[in-house]
Every structure is written in C-alpha cells, then in structure tokens.
TORMIMI-444113 format. One record per residue (C-alpha): residue in three letters; x, y, z. Coordinates in nm, 2 decimals. Example, Ala and Ser with C-alpha at 12.3 -4.5 7.8 and 13.67 -1.06 7.14 Angstrom:
    r       u       v       w
  ALA    1.23   -0.45    0.78
  SER    1.37   -0.11    0.71
END
This chain:
    r       u       v       w
  UNK   -0.28   -2.20   -0.38
  UNK   -0.18   -1.96   -0.14
  UNK   -0.37   -1.60   -0.02
  UNK   -0.31   -1.30   -0.23
  UNK   -0.13   -1.01   -0.14
  UNK   -0.11   -0.72   -0.40
  UNK    0.09   -0.47   -0.36
  UNK    0.09   -0.16   -0.65
  UNK    0.44   -0.07   -0.82
  UNK    0.51    0.18   -1.04
  UNK    0.82    0.46   -1.15
  UNK    1.09    0.58   -0.84
  UNK    0.86    0.35   -0.58
  UNK    1.11    0.38   -0.25
  UNK    1.24    0.07   -0.32
  UNK    1.27   -0.13    0.06
  UNK    0.88   -0.03    0.06
  UNK    0.79   -0.21   -0.20
  UNK    1.08   -0.49   -0.08
  UNK    1.05   -0.57    0.25
  UNK    0.66   -0.67    0.25
  UNK    0.70   -0.91   -0.05
  UNK    1.03   -1.04    0.08
  UNK    0.84   -1.08    0.48
  UNK    0.51   -1.20    0.30
  UNK    0.65   -1.48    0.04
  UNK    0.80   -1.58    0.35
  UNK    0.42   -1.58    0.52
  UNK    0.32   -1.77    0.28
  UNK    0.12   -1.49    0.04
  UNK    0.17   -1.49   -0.31
  UNK    0.26   -1.12   -0.42
  UNK    0.19   -1.00   -0.67
  UNK    0.34   -0.65   -0.84
  UNK    0.09   -0.46   -1.01
  UNK    0.09   -0.13   -1.16
  UNK   -0.02    0.09   -1.49
  UNK    0.07   -0.23   -1.69
  UNK    0.14   -0.58   -1.70
  UNK    0.56   -0.72   -1.73
  UNK    0.65   -0.33   -1.68
  UNK    0.94   -0.29   -1.51
  UNK    1.03    0.00   -1.30
  UNK    1.32    0.18   -1.13
  UNK    1.26    0.25   -0.74
  UNK    1.41    0.60   -0.63
  UNK    1.74    0.38   -0.56
  UNK    1.79    0.20   -0.92
  UNK    1.62   -0.17   -0.77
  UNK    1.44   -0.26   -1.03
  UNK    1.09   -0.47   -1.01
  UNK    0.87   -0.59   -1.29
  UNK    0.47   -0.55   -1.30
  UNK    0.34   -0.83   -1.29
  UNK   -0.02   -0.81   -1.37
  UNK   -0.23   -0.47   -1.49
  UNK   -0.45   -0.32   -1.20
  UNK   -0.74   -0.23   -1.46
  UNK   -0.72   -0.64   -1.53
  UNK   -0.77   -0.77   -1.11
  UNK   -1.04   -0.74   -0.86
  UNK   -1.07   -0.74   -0.48
  UNK   -1.17   -1.02   -0.51
  UNK   -0.90   -1.25   -0.59
  UNK   -0.66   -1.08   -0.27
  UNK   -0.64   -1.08    0.05
  UNK   -0.45   -0.78    0.16
  UNK   -0.27   -0.44   -0.09
  UNK    0.05   -0.24    0.03
  UNK    0.10    0.14   -0.11
  UNK    0.42    0.18   -0.09
  UNK    0.61    0.51   -0.10
  UNK    0.79    0.68   -0.29
  UNK    0.70    0.96   -0.61
  UNK    0.54    0.63   -0.73
  UNK    0.21    0.67   -0.58
  UNK    0.20    1.05   -0.69
  UNK    0.22    0.92   -1.03
  UNK   -0.07    0.60   -0.96
  UNK   -0.32    0.80   -0.78
  UNK   -0.44    0.95   -1.11
  UNK   -0.56    0.63   -1.24
  UNK   -0.95    0.58   -1.24
  UNK   -0.87    0.18   -1.24
  UNK   -0.64    0.26   -0.89
  UNK   -0.88    0.48   -0.62
  UNK   -1.10    0.15   -0.81
  UNK   -0.97   -0.11   -0.68
  UNK   -0.88    0.10   -0.32
  UNK   -1.23    0.17   -0.25
  UNK   -1.34   -0.14   -0.33
  UNK   -1.08   -0.32   -0.11
  UNK   -1.18   -0.07    0.20
  UNK   -1.57   -0.12    0.08
  UNK   -1.49   -0.55    0.21
  UNK   -1.22   -0.41    0.46
  UNK   -0.95   -0.62    0.35
  UNK   -0.65   -0.48    0.52
  UNK   -0.50   -0.17    0.33
  UNK   -0.12   -0.09    0.41
  UNK   -0.01    0.21    0.32
  UNK    0.34    0.36    0.44
  UNK    0.50    0.72    0.37
  UNK    0.39    0.87    0.03
  UNK    0.17    0.55   -0.03
  UNK   -0.10    0.74    0.22
  UNK   -0.12    0.97   -0.09
  UNK   -0.28    0.65   -0.31
  UNK   -0.60    0.63   -0.01
  UNK   -0.60    1.05    0.05
  UNK   -0.65    0.97   -0.34
  UNK   -0.92    0.72   -0.31
  UNK   -1.16    0.91    0.00
  UNK   -1.07    0.60    0.21
  UNK   -0.97    0.78    0.46
  UNK   -1.25    0.96    0.58
  UNK   -1.26    0.85    1.04
  UNK   -0.96    0.69    0.97
  UNK   -0.74    0.76    1.21
  UNK   -0.36    0.71    1.00
  UNK    0.04    0.78    1.02
  UNK    0.30    0.84    0.71
  UNK    0.47    1.04    0.63
  UNK    0.50    1.44    0.78
  UNK    0.45    1.52    0.39
  UNK    0.18    1.38    0.38
  UNK   -0.01    1.50    0.66
  UNK   -0.23    1.84    0.58
  UNK   -0.28    1.60    0.28
  UNK   -0.45    1.32    0.47
  UNK   -0.63    1.54    0.75
  UNK   -0.76    1.69    0.39
  UNK   -0.91    1.38    0.33
  UNK   -1.02    1.29    0.65
  UNK   -0.82    1.16    0.81
  UNK   -0.68    1.19    1.22
  UNK   -0.30    1.24    1.17
  UNK   -0.12    1.04    1.45
  UNK    0.30    1.11    1.51
  UNK    0.36    0.68    1.54
  UNK    0.65    0.41    1.38
  UNK    0.32    0.27    1.34
  UNK   -0.09    0.26    1.30
  UNK   -0.39   -0.01    1.33
  UNK   -0.78    0.14    1.30
  UNK   -0.99   -0.11    1.22
  UNK   -0.91   -0.28    0.88
  UNK   -0.52   -0.02    0.75
  UNK   -0.22    0.03    0.83
  UNK    0.03    0.27    0.82
  UNK    0.37    0.38    0.88
  UNK    0.58    0.66    0.88
  UNK    0.90    0.54    0.67
  UNK    1.17    0.26    0.62
  UNK    1.30    0.28    0.90
  UNK    0.91    0.15    1.04
  UNK    0.91   -0.13    0.86
  UNK    0.97   -0.41    1.13
  UNK    0.62   -0.18    1.30
  UNK    0.52   -0.20    0.95
  UNK    0.47   -0.59    0.88
  UNK    0.38   -0.67    1.22
  UNK    0.04   -0.44    1.17
  UNK   -0.06   -0.58    0.86
  UNK    0.10   -0.97    0.95
  UNK   -0.13   -0.92    1.26
  UNK   -0.44   -0.78    1.10
  UNK   -0.42   -1.13    0.82
  UNK   -0.36   -1.35    1.11
  UNK   -0.66   -1.18    1.25
  UNK   -0.56   -1.06    1.58
END
C-alpha cells in the first residue's frame, strides 16, 4: 500500500493549490485523501473546478498519513473553525510529519497554534496572522523549516512541491 497524504478540501478552495499538489503527489506514488467536513461532499473551487471529499476530517487520524497539505482560497477560513481540523493539524505537528501550507492555507496552522517559533511564508494577506501566531515571516517562493513547508501563491507551486517531496524523501 502506498504512503498516504491528506489534503484539506472545502468550499472556495484555490483550485491550483489543491489539484497541483494532489496530482504531483499521485505522480510520485502517494495515495491522496481529500477531506473536509463530510465524506462524499462536493465543492467548487474559486475558479469552478470541482472536487469531492473522500473522507470526513473527524474520522481521520494523523497516524494514517505521512503528511498533510493545506491549500488556500477562502476554504481555510471556514475549516479553521472546526476543532477536528485543528486537532488533526496538532497531531501532525506533534509527530513531526510534514505540514505543508500554501497561500491562505497557513490560516489553518495559525488557528491550530502550530506556527509558534516557525519561519513561514504565505499569502501577504495572512502575514499579520502568522506573526501574531508566533511565526517569523519571510517573503520567499517556498520556505522549509523543520517539518513545515510554506509557499505564497499558485505561481510558487513548483517550488512548494519540490520542498514537500524533498521532505517526504528525507532530503
């Protein structure tokens, strides 16, 4: 069985920030699970591309995955209010498993309180949130700090995936 990676999905996700990592991870041999508030629920991305959740976050354990990806869009603002999402992120962080966030996906990590003492990047629109959550902010296409991988926007996705796949390979 292939190693599994979790990607959060929900209403108004940023299409490229979900699909590019999903397809690159599958291409690299990982099994990807899309999860949000309920299994089987379908969502439209900000640009209209649909996705359907494979699982409900509340039914998942970080023990079953090697990494988690937090796409951006407006979805993170809704999901960060869900205690199951925050607890799952805390479990990934405690296990030192890769936690990857792009653009507004960092909102999830801020709300889970797992950015304290971590150097991150993300959408300039969440810079204050990251700093207020205890992170050090940098403006870079990708930043890897321990088991955290962060990027700013869709145009940074090639760098983001090199960072995430490198961590998964132990580089």
